[in-house]
C-alpha positions, 0 to 999 in steps of 0.5 A, a space after each residue: 499499500 502507498 501510504 501517501 495515496 489517499 485513495 489507497 489509505 481510504 481503501 485499506 481503512 474500508 477493507 479492514 473495517 478501520 474508521 479513524 478516530 477523531 478523538 484520538 487525533 487520527 488524521 493520516 498524512 498523505 502528502 509525500 512532499 511534506 513528508 519528506 520536508 518534515 523528516 528532512 527537518 527532524 533529522 537535521 539536528 542528527 546530521 552526520 550521526 549513523 543510524 540515529 535512534 528516533 522516537 516516533 509518537 502516533 505512527 498511525 499507518 506508518 507513513 513517517 515510520 517508513 520514511 525514517 527507516 528508509 533513511 537508516 533510522 532505528 525507530 521506536 514508535 509509540 501507538 495508543 491504538 491497539 489495532 494500529 500498533 498490532 499491524 504496524 511491523 508486519 505492514 512495514 515488513 517487520 524491519 530490524 530497526 523498528 520497535 513498536 510500543 503499544 501504549 498511552 504516550 504520556 504513560 510511556 514518557 513518564 515511565 508509569 507502570 509497564 513503562 518504567 524502564 522507558 527513557 526519553 533520553 536514549 533517543 537522538 531525536 523525536 519526529 512525529 505526527 502528533 495527535 492534536 488532542 494530546 499533542 501539547 501535553 505530550 510535547 511538554 512531558 518530553 520538554 520537562 525531561 529535557 530529552 530528546 535533544 531535538 524534537 520535530 512535531 506536526 501539530 496544530 498551527 495554533 499550538 506551534 505558534 504558541 510554542 514559538 511565540 516570543 515575548 510581547 507577542 499575543 500568542 505568548 503563553 505558558 507552554 512557549 515559555 516552558 519549552 523555551 527555558 531549554 529549547 530553541 523553538 521554531 515554526 519550520 512550515 505551515 501544512 494544508 489540511 488537504 495533506 491529511 486523510 481524514 481532512 482536519 478541521 484545524 490548520 497544521 504546522 511543523 514545529 522544531 525544538 532543539 535543546 540549548 544549554 543556556 539554562 544549565 546553571 539553574 538549580 533544581 529549586 530555581 527550576 521549580 520556582 521558574 515553573 510555579 511563577 510562570 504558571 501563576 503569571 499566565 493564570 492572571 495574564 491580564 494583571 500586572 506582575 506586581 499585582 499577581 506577586 503582591 509584596 514580592 515584586 514591583 512591576 507593571 509588566 504583564 506575563 507575556 511581556 517577560 522574556 525567558 531570561 526575565 523569568 529565570 531572573 525572578 525565579 532566582 530572586 524568589 528562591 534567594 529571598 525564600 518566597 513562598 509561591 
């Protein structure tokens, strides 16, 4: 089956009684040019590395899995849908470089239950067409663990824009600040809804995160404080921060106006001062 042929993908689903689940974000990528562009972007940070270890979340029918394997990657594919997980390896010819993990990506990444041995740091990069509903949570779970070092995801345009938004932008929010603490974030390209089957009702974009070391000197206490104050700030984003942190800070700025460095400075000052947040 040609996994970038909408008609063949549709015929396979009908023939096998499989109906894509919108709740699980099962919108299959069926555009070869976009597929190659995503994989190009995803593997760029691993350039020169032989047989990079790639984490793929939500492989679906395996279109991206197939392309990654063709480029010599060792792929661990995490699939929540039992039917898709069961067929994936055999459908691709049971390649030696593929490992399929059936389970909820949030449980797998967190190492809960049967996935206690799973380590996101074992991968050179993550390249995925993330499910729309859980995409942000999945990405932030990986961000919190600072692994893998490079992550490229096809996800909802609005989410991708928020992750990459700079200070002063209306799209600036909690997710973007948390991601940018340890990663440089960029929107690589926008993707038309016509590149998927079934066609999604929202726009899509490719976002790439590459880990940096600008927060390497932060202590665990400062990191915990950073997360607490950024969350508090954006819970009250219409308020001036002087009002949000009354008695601890004098500022007329609002949460979206601060850079990551500003937030880091506040976290360090609050830790030094023994602030209770």
